[in-house]
C-alpha positions as CSV (number, residue, x, y, z in Angstrom):
1,M,99.7,75.7,94.7
2,S,103.5,75.2,94.5
3,R,104.4,78.6,95.9
4,Y,105.5,77.0,99.3
5,S,106.7,73.7,98.0
6,I,109.9,72.0,99.2
7,V,111.5,73.2,96.0
8,S,110.6,76.8,96.7
9,L,112.0,76.5,100.2
10,L,115.3,75.1,99.0
11,R,115.6,77.7,96.2
12,N,114.8,80.7,98.5
13,S,117.2,79.4,101.2
14,L,120.1,80.3,98.7
15,S,119.1,84.0,99.0
16,Y,118.5,83.8,102.8
17,H,114.8,83.9,102.1
18,Q,114.9,87.5,100.9
19,N,113.2,87.0,97.6
20,W,109.9,85.4,98.5
21,Q,106.9,86.7,96.6
22,R,104.8,89.0,98.8
23,A,101.7,87.2,100.2
24,W,99.5,90.3,99.7
25,R,99.8,93.6,97.9
26,S,100.7,96.9,99.7
27,P,99.4,99.5,97.2
28,E,99.2,103.2,97.7
29,P,95.7,104.2,98.8
30,K,93.4,105.4,96.1
31,K,91.4,108.7,96.4
32,R,88.1,106.8,96.6
33,Y,86.7,103.4,97.4
34,K,83.2,101.9,97.6
35,I,83.8,100.5,101.1
36,I,86.5,101.2,103.6
37,I,87.2,98.8,106.5
38,V,88.9,100.4,109.5
39,G,91.0,97.7,111.2
40,G,93.2,95.0,109.8
41,G,92.7,92.3,112.3
42,G,91.0,89.0,111.6
43,H,87.4,90.4,111.6
44,G,88.3,93.2,109.3
45,L,90.2,91.1,106.8
46,A,87.5,88.4,106.9
47,T,84.9,91.2,106.1
48,A,86.9,92.4,103.2
49,Y,87.4,88.8,101.8
50,Y,83.7,88.0,101.9
51,L,82.8,91.4,100.4
52,A,85.0,90.5,97.5
53,K,84.3,86.8,97.3
54,E,80.5,86.5,98.0
55,C,79.2,90.1,97.5
56,G,81.2,90.9,94.4
57,I,82.5,94.2,95.8
58,T,86.3,94.4,95.3
59,D,86.6,98.2,95.4
60,V,87.5,97.8,99.1
61,A,90.3,99.1,101.3
62,V,91.4,97.7,104.6
63,I,93.1,100.5,106.6
64,E,95.3,99.3,109.5
65,K,97.2,101.6,111.9
66,G,99.9,99.1,112.5
67,W,100.5,95.7,110.9
68,L,98.1,92.9,110.0
69,G,97.3,90.8,113.0
70,G,99.3,93.1,115.4
71,G,96.3,93.6,117.7
72,N,94.0,91.2,119.3
73,T,94.2,88.7,116.4
74,G,97.8,87.9,117.4
75,R,97.2,88.3,121.1
76,N,94.8,85.6,122.1
77,T,94.7,82.0,123.2
78,T,93.4,80.7,119.8
79,I,90.3,78.9,121.2
80,V,87.3,78.3,119.0
81,R,83.9,77.1,120.2
82,S,80.2,77.8,120.0
83,N,78.6,76.5,123.2
84,Y,76.9,79.7,124.2
85,L,73.6,79.9,126.0
86,W,71.4,82.3,124.2
87,D,69.9,81.5,120.7
88,E,71.4,84.7,119.2
89,S,74.9,83.8,120.4
90,A,74.5,80.2,119.4
91,A,73.5,81.3,115.9
92,I,76.5,83.5,115.2
93,Y,79.2,81.4,116.9
94,D,77.9,78.2,115.3
95,H,77.9,80.0,111.9
96,A,81.5,80.6,112.6
97,M,82.2,77.0,113.5
98,D,80.7,75.9,110.2
99,L,83.1,78.2,108.4
100,W,86.1,77.2,110.5
101,K,85.7,73.6,109.3
102,G,86.4,74.4,105.7
103,L,88.4,77.6,106.1
104,S,91.8,76.2,105.1
105,Q,90.4,74.8,101.9
106,E,88.4,78.0,101.3
107,L,91.5,80.3,101.6
108,N,94.0,77.7,100.3
109,Y,96.0,78.5,103.4
110,N,96.4,76.2,106.4
111,V,94.8,78.0,109.4
112,M,95.6,74.9,111.5
113,Y,92.0,74.5,112.8
114,S,92.2,71.6,115.2
115,P,88.8,70.2,116.5
116,R,90.4,68.7,119.6
117,G,87.4,69.5,121.8
118,V,86.7,72.1,124.5
119,L,86.1,70.8,128.0
120,H,84.3,73.1,130.5
121,L,84.9,71.9,134.1
122,A,82.5,72.3,137.0
123,H,83.8,72.6,140.5
124,S,80.6,73.3,142.5
125,V,76.9,72.8,142.5
126,S,76.4,76.2,140.9
127,D,78.9,75.3,138.2
128,M,77.0,72.1,137.5
129,Q,73.7,73.9,137.3
130,E,75.3,76.4,134.8
131,I,76.7,73.7,132.5
132,W,73.4,71.7,132.6
133,R,71.5,74.8,131.7
134,R,73.8,75.8,128.9
135,G,74.2,72.3,127.7
136,N,70.5,71.7,127.4
137,A,70.1,75.1,125.7
138,I,72.7,74.5,123.0
139,H,71.3,71.0,122.5
140,H,68.1,72.7,121.4
141,N,70.1,74.8,119.0
142,N,71.5,71.6,117.4
143,I,75.0,72.2,118.7
144,A,76.5,68.9,119.6
145,S,77.8,68.7,123.2
146,E,77.8,66.1,126.0
147,F,77.9,66.0,129.8
148,L,80.8,64.1,131.4
149,D,80.9,62.7,134.9
150,P,84.2,62.8,137.0
151,E,85.3,59.4,135.8
152,Q,84.9,60.4,132.1
153,V,86.8,63.6,132.8
154,K,89.6,61.7,134.4
155,G,89.7,59.4,131.4
156,M,90.2,62.4,129.1
157,V,92.7,64.2,131.4
158,P,94.5,61.5,133.6
159,F,96.9,64.0,135.2
160,M,94.1,66.3,136.5
161,Q,93.7,66.7,140.3
162,M,90.1,65.6,140.8
163,E,89.9,66.3,144.5
164,G,91.2,69.0,146.8
165,R,90.7,72.7,146.5
166,Y,88.9,72.6,143.2
167,P,87.1,69.3,143.1
168,V,85.9,68.3,139.6
169,M,82.2,67.4,139.7
170,G,81.7,67.1,136.0
171,A,82.2,68.8,132.7
172,L,80.5,69.9,129.4
173,L,82.3,68.9,126.2
174,Q,82.0,70.3,122.7
175,K,84.0,68.0,120.5
176,A,83.9,70.4,117.5
177,G,85.6,73.1,119.5
178,G,89.3,73.4,119.6
179,T,92.0,75.8,118.4
180,A,93.2,77.6,115.2
181,R,96.4,79.4,114.4
182,H,95.7,83.1,115.0
183,D,98.4,84.5,112.7
184,A,97.5,82.1,109.9
185,V,93.9,83.3,110.1
186,A,94.9,86.9,109.5
187,W,97.5,86.0,106.8
188,G,95.1,83.6,105.0
189,Y,92.3,86.2,104.8
190,A,94.7,88.9,103.8
191,R,96.3,86.9,101.0
192,A,92.9,85.8,99.7
193,A,91.3,89.3,99.9
194,S,94.3,90.9,98.2
195,A,94.2,88.3,95.3
196,L,90.5,89.3,94.7
197,G,91.5,93.0,94.4
198,V,91.1,94.4,97.9
199,D,93.7,97.0,98.9
200,I,95.4,96.4,102.2
201,I,96.9,99.6,103.6
202,Q,99.1,99.1,106.6
203,E,100.9,101.7,108.9
204,T,98.1,104.1,108.2
205,E,96.2,105.7,111.0
206,V,92.6,106.8,110.7
207,T,92.4,110.2,112.4
208,G,88.8,111.2,111.7
209,F,85.8,111.0,109.4
210,D,84.4,113.2,106.7
211,I,80.7,113.5,107.7
212,K,78.2,115.8,105.9
213,N,74.5,116.1,106.7
214,G,74.7,113.1,109.0
215,E,76.2,110.8,106.4
216,V,79.8,109.5,106.2
217,Q,81.7,110.6,103.1
218,G,85.1,109.2,103.8
219,V,87.9,108.9,106.3
220,R,90.8,111.1,107.2
221,T,94.1,109.3,107.6
222,S,97.8,109.9,108.3
223,R,98.3,109.6,104.5
224,G,95.5,111.9,103.4
225,D,91.7,111.9,103.0
226,I,90.1,108.9,101.3
227,A,86.5,109.2,100.1
228,C,84.0,106.3,100.1
229,E,80.4,105.3,100.1
230,R,80.3,103.2,103.3
231,V,82.6,102.6,106.3
232,G,82.8,99.5,108.5
233,V,84.8,100.0,111.7
234,V,86.4,96.8,113.2
235,A,88.9,98.3,115.6
236,A,88.5,95.9,118.6
237,G,89.8,97.5,121.8
238,H,90.1,100.9,120.2
239,S,86.5,101.0,118.8
240,S,85.3,103.5,121.3
241,V,88.2,105.8,120.4
242,V,87.4,105.6,116.7
243,A,83.7,106.1,117.5
244,E,84.5,109.4,119.3
245,M,86.0,110.7,116.0
246,A,82.5,110.4,114.5
247,G,80.8,112.0,117.6
248,L,79.5,108.7,118.8
249,R,79.7,107.2,122.3
250,L,79.6,103.4,122.4
251,P,78.7,101.4,125.5
252,L,82.1,99.8,125.8
253,E,84.9,99.5,128.3
254,S,88.4,98.4,127.4
255,F,90.5,96.1,129.5
256,P,93.8,94.3,129.2
257,L,93.5,90.5,128.8
258,Q,96.6,88.6,129.5
259,A,97.9,85.2,128.5
260,L,101.2,83.3,128.7
261,V,102.9,80.2,127.3
262,S,105.3,77.8,128.9
263,E,108.5,76.2,127.5
264,P,107.7,73.5,125.0
265,I,107.2,69.9,126.2
266,K,106.1,66.7,124.6
267,P,102.3,66.4,123.8
268,V,100.3,65.9,127.0
269,V,97.2,68.1,126.7
270,D,95.2,66.9,123.7
271,T,92.1,69.1,124.4
272,V,91.2,72.6,125.5
273,I,90.4,72.6,129.3
274,M,88.5,75.5,130.7
275,S,87.4,76.2,134.3
276,N,84.7,78.8,134.9
277,G,84.9,78.5,138.6
278,V,88.6,79.4,138.9
279,H,88.8,81.1,135.5
280,A,91.9,79.5,134.2
281,Y,92.1,77.6,130.9
282,I,94.9,75.7,129.2
283,S,95.7,74.0,125.9
284,Q,98.9,72.9,124.1
285,S,100.2,74.4,120.9
286,D,101.6,72.4,118.0
287,K,105.1,73.6,119.2
288,G,104.5,72.0,122.6
289,E,103.9,75.1,124.6
290,L,101.2,75.2,127.2
291,V,98.9,78.1,126.3
292,I,97.4,79.6,129.5
293,G,94.8,82.3,129.9
294,A,92.5,83.8,132.5
295,S,90.0,86.6,133.0
296,S,90.5,90.2,131.8
297,D,92.1,92.6,134.2
298,A,90.0,94.4,136.7
299,Y,90.8,97.9,135.5
300,N,90.4,99.9,132.3
301,S,93.6,100.3,130.3
302,Y,95.0,100.3,126.8
303,S,98.2,98.5,128.0
304,Q,99.4,95.5,126.1
305,R,101.9,94.5,128.8
306,G,101.8,91.6,131.2
307,S,101.9,91.7,135.0
308,F,103.2,89.5,137.7
309,D,100.0,89.4,139.7
310,I,98.1,87.9,136.8
311,I,100.8,85.2,136.4
312,E,100.6,84.3,140.0
313,D,96.8,84.2,140.3
314,T,96.5,82.2,137.1
315,L,99.2,79.7,137.7
316,Q,98.0,79.2,141.2
317,A,94.8,77.6,139.8
318,I,96.7,75.8,137.0
319,C,99.1,74.2,139.5
320,E,96.2,73.1,141.8
321,L,94.4,71.4,139.0
322,Y,97.5,70.0,137.2
323,P,100.3,69.5,139.8
324,Q,102.7,68.1,137.3
325,F,103.0,71.5,135.7
326,S,104.3,73.1,138.9
327,R,107.9,72.8,137.7
328,M,107.3,74.3,134.2
329,R,109.0,77.5,133.3
330,M,107.0,80.2,131.6
331,L,108.4,81.4,128.3
332,R,106.6,84.6,127.5
333,Q,103.5,86.7,128.4
334,W,101.4,89.2,126.5
335,G,98.3,91.3,126.8
336,G,95.5,92.2,124.4
337,I,92.9,95.0,124.7
338,V,89.4,93.7,124.8
339,D,86.3,95.9,124.3
340,V,83.6,94.8,126.6
341,T,79.8,95.5,126.6
342,V,77.5,95.3,129.6
343,D,76.0,92.1,128.3
344,R,79.3,90.6,127.1
345,S,78.0,90.2,123.6
346,P,79.2,92.1,120.5
347,I,77.8,95.1,118.7
348,I,77.3,94.6,115.0
349,S,75.3,97.6,113.9
350,K,74.4,100.6,112.0
351,T,74.9,103.9,113.8
352,D,73.3,107.3,113.8
353,V,75.7,108.4,111.1
354,K,74.3,107.1,107.8
355,N,76.5,104.4,106.1
356,L,78.8,104.2,109.2
357,F,78.7,100.7,110.6
358,F,80.5,99.2,113.7
359,N,81.6,95.6,114.5
360,C,83.0,95.6,118.0
361,G,82.4,94.7,121.7
362,W,83.6,91.1,121.3
363,G,85.3,91.2,124.6
364,T,87.3,88.1,125.3
365,G,85.5,86.0,122.6
366,G,86.3,87.7,119.4
367,F,88.8,85.3,117.8
368,K,86.5,82.3,117.9
369,C,83.9,84.1,115.8
370,T,86.3,85.6,113.2
371,P,84.8,83.9,110.1
372,G,81.2,84.3,111.2
373,S,81.6,87.9,112.2
374,G,83.3,88.8,108.9
375,H,80.8,86.9,106.9
376,V,77.6,88.5,108.3
377,F,79.3,92.0,108.5
378,A,80.3,91.8,104.9
379,H,76.7,91.0,103.8
380,S,75.5,93.8,106.0
381,L,77.9,96.4,104.5
382,A,77.0,95.2,101.0
383,K,73.3,95.6,101.4
384,G,73.2,98.5,103.9
385,E,70.9,96.4,106.1
386,M,72.0,94.1,108.9
387,H,72.3,90.3,108.2
388,P,69.6,88.4,110.1
389,I,72.3,86.7,112.3
390,A,73.8,90.1,113.1
391,A,70.5,91.9,113.7
392,P,70.1,90.9,117.4
393,F,73.4,92.6,118.2
394,S,72.3,96.1,117.2
395,I,73.4,98.9,119.4
396,D,69.7,99.7,119.9
397,R,69.4,96.8,122.3
398,F,71.0,98.9,125.0
399,H,67.9,101.3,124.7
400,S,65.3,98.6,124.3
401,G,66.6,96.3,127.0
402,A,66.8,93.3,124.6
403,L,70.2,92.3,125.9
404,V,72.0,89.1,124.9
405,D,73.5,88.6,128.4
406,E,76.1,85.9,128.0
407,G,78.1,87.3,131.0
408,A,75.3,86.6,133.4
409,A,74.2,83.4,131.7
410,S,77.5,81.6,131.6
411,A,79.4,83.3,134.4
412,V,82.2,83.9,131.8
413,A,82.1,85.0,128.2
414,H,85.3,83.3,127.0
């Protein structure tokens, strides 16, 4: 496509880039749709795209309270990986990894997927036991990974402090893991879905549901009521708030998750380095910024602001492991709102309200599964029955006890 060629760039520069063709349509909402998606983040847009592309359902509206990618999709550290312990988790995250590999070609939009590898460090005997257990489990799920000894880790990251407060005893490496550009993922799915006929409706808040005889009939919005046959809610940190509108109580807690980036420097970190023991992880963006993240905050909140205590705690560990970064200046900080389940695995499920489906509870791991989540949720919405990969993540597991406990298994669910 020549829409973004060098000729187009030069031509549009003459008008101060005010005349570019819109990447996606912004139509007025219709009175009725076959399927409505509540939430215009990566998962919601991916769901809409696969509904149109693979399920042949184009009578779809994506309703977003703010702007596309303004929530967690644009507020994460862009890491993608699939090295999870349990079979159910491995299935959905590796399904996403398969889609990540060809996503730029699929969408004709560069999502900047970079399989630079994800390195999980071990600093103690218990850390080593965890990565051995998880590494052997994912090997049985045909997910390629390898164990590294301290010398191999030092060879990959020469500037790492191997001794001292956080001695590096080994690591687990998934070479197919890496990063992708969060904004580009949202924009790519939005453009592709819109081209297939999906209506993307921004700056429109869902204020309630029209439910009759236990079945959803449509949604109430700040721009009027819209009827539909089926609703899929993909509202991330606000999923429990949306569920309350339908009289449902989801087993979710919402926490801020903070991250920050440094001033840009020359390339130095050519992989993603994660540390479960100290819970600090780092990568380098294509602009040269060090992208740094940690655990979610310890309190429930819907705040999207950063805080100095998180900066201090996170950078303390970063500077211990990578002393050469101690003189770096931080450029900006942000927070997202993560919706967390008790087993740190998502909810992809029907509900007690007929034809009302929820895709939520991704906690701190949602971005990495964007294509896989959208793909299986689209097929679930199209058929009215859960996709086999999504089935283990039913809300019913919290009654049956069939939890997919990645939090306990891996110590961290990032």
